[in-house]
N, C-alpha and C positions, 0 to 999 in steps of 0.2 A: 513606094518602092519597098520591097521586102528587106528584111534585116539580114545581113550577111554575118554568118558565124565563122570564126576562125577554124582552120583545118584541125587543129589540135582538140577542139571541143568534140568534133565528130569522132575522132580517134578514141577519146575517153569514153564516149557513149558506146562505141563499138566494143571496147575492152570490157566495159561493165556488162553488156549483154552477153558476151562470150563467157564471162565469169559466172553470171547467173545461170546460164544453160549448163555449164559444167557442174555447178553445185546441185542443181535440180537432178541431173542425171546420176550423180554419185549418191544421192539419198534414196534412190529406188532400191527396194529389196524384193526378194522372192517370197511371195505370200506363203508358199508351201513350206519354206524354211522357217517362217515365223510360227506356223502352227506346230511344226515338229519341235522347235526349241522351247515352246511354252507348254508342252504336255506335262500335266501333273501325274504323279504316281497314283495307282489305284490301291485300294486297301482290300485285302481278302480276309474277311472276318464274319463268320456266320452269325455270331451273337449280335454284332452291330447291324448286320443286314436285317435280322429279324426284329430287333428291339430298339434300334437307333431312333432318337427323337429328331424330327426335322420341322422346320418352319414351312409355311405355305409357299408353293411355287408351282409353275406349270412348265412342262417340257414342250417347247415349240417345234424344235427340230433336233434330230440326232443322225449323224452319219460318220463314216470312217474316212479319214484323210491321213495318209502317210503314217500308218500304224498308231493313229490316235483316234479315240472316240470323241468327236466334237459335238457338244450339246449346247443348244441355245435355250436358256431359261428365262421365264418372265416372272416377276415378283413385285411385291409392293415394298417400296423403300425409298432411299435417296439421301439419307443423312447419317449413315452409320456403316460399320464394317459388315461385310458379307463373305461367306465362304461356301464352297461346294466340294464334296468328296464323293468319288465313285466307289461304292462298296460292293464287293462280290460275295455272294453266298454260295450255297451248294449248287452243283450242276443241275441241269434240267432233266426232264424225263423223256429223252429222245435217244435214238440210235446214233445221232450225230453229236459231235462235241459241242456242248451247250453250257453257258454260264448265266446264272441269274444275277442281275445288277440293279443297284438302287442308288439314287442320288440322295445324299444327306446334305441338306441345305440349312445353313445357320445364318440368320438375318438378325443381327443385334441392332435393330433399327426400328424406331416407332413411326417413321414417316410412311406415307401410303402412295407415293407417286408410282405409277405403273412403269417399271423399267425392264430391260432385258440385258442379259450378259451372256457371253459365250465362254464356255469352259472346255478344255481339252485334256484328255486322260490317255496316258501311255498304255497301249495294249500289248506291247511286246512280251511281257511276262506271261501272257496267256498262250503263247505259241506252243504247239505240241508237235513233236517230230512225226507222229503217226498220221497227221493230216495237214492240209494246207489252208484250212478255214475253221472258223468257230462261229456259232450263233450266240448272240448276246440278247437275252430277254431283259429289256430295260423296263423296270416297274413304272407304271403310270404313263407309258409311251404307247400310243395306239398302233404304230406301224412296226410291230415286232414280227419276226426277229430282225435284228441288225446283223448282217453277215460281215465278219472280219476275215478277209482273205490275205494270206501272207506267203 
C-alpha cells in the first residue's frame, strides 16, 4: 500500500513551487534594456584612429540595436584583462553623412584560447539634425556600411 503524506506536506510543496515561479519571473529582464544600459562611449580622435596600436582580433558581427553599435569580437586569450574602444576618425568620402570607425582592442593576456565577446558602443553623439541616418564604415568589417537610423 502506498505511503500517505499529511496534508500540510502538500501545502508546503505547493508554497515552494509558487515561490520558485515568482522568483524566476521576477528575474527576467528585457534584453533590449540590457544592451542600452551597457553601451560604452565612443572616442572621436583622428590621431588614435590613424595610429592606435591594437592586439589581434576578428570582427564576427556588427549591427545597430537601440542606438548602440553592437560588435562581436573573436580573439585569443582567456587569462587576463581585455578591453575594446570604438574610435572614430574623419568622415568618409560620400554625399551621405558617413563616419570611419575602428576598434582598438587591448588584450593583456598571453593565453591563446579562442574566445568571443560582445561590446556595445553608444552612437547617440553621432546624431545630426540635418538627417535621420548615418553610415558607419567599420575598419576590418566586410559588411560595410553599417547604417544607423535614428
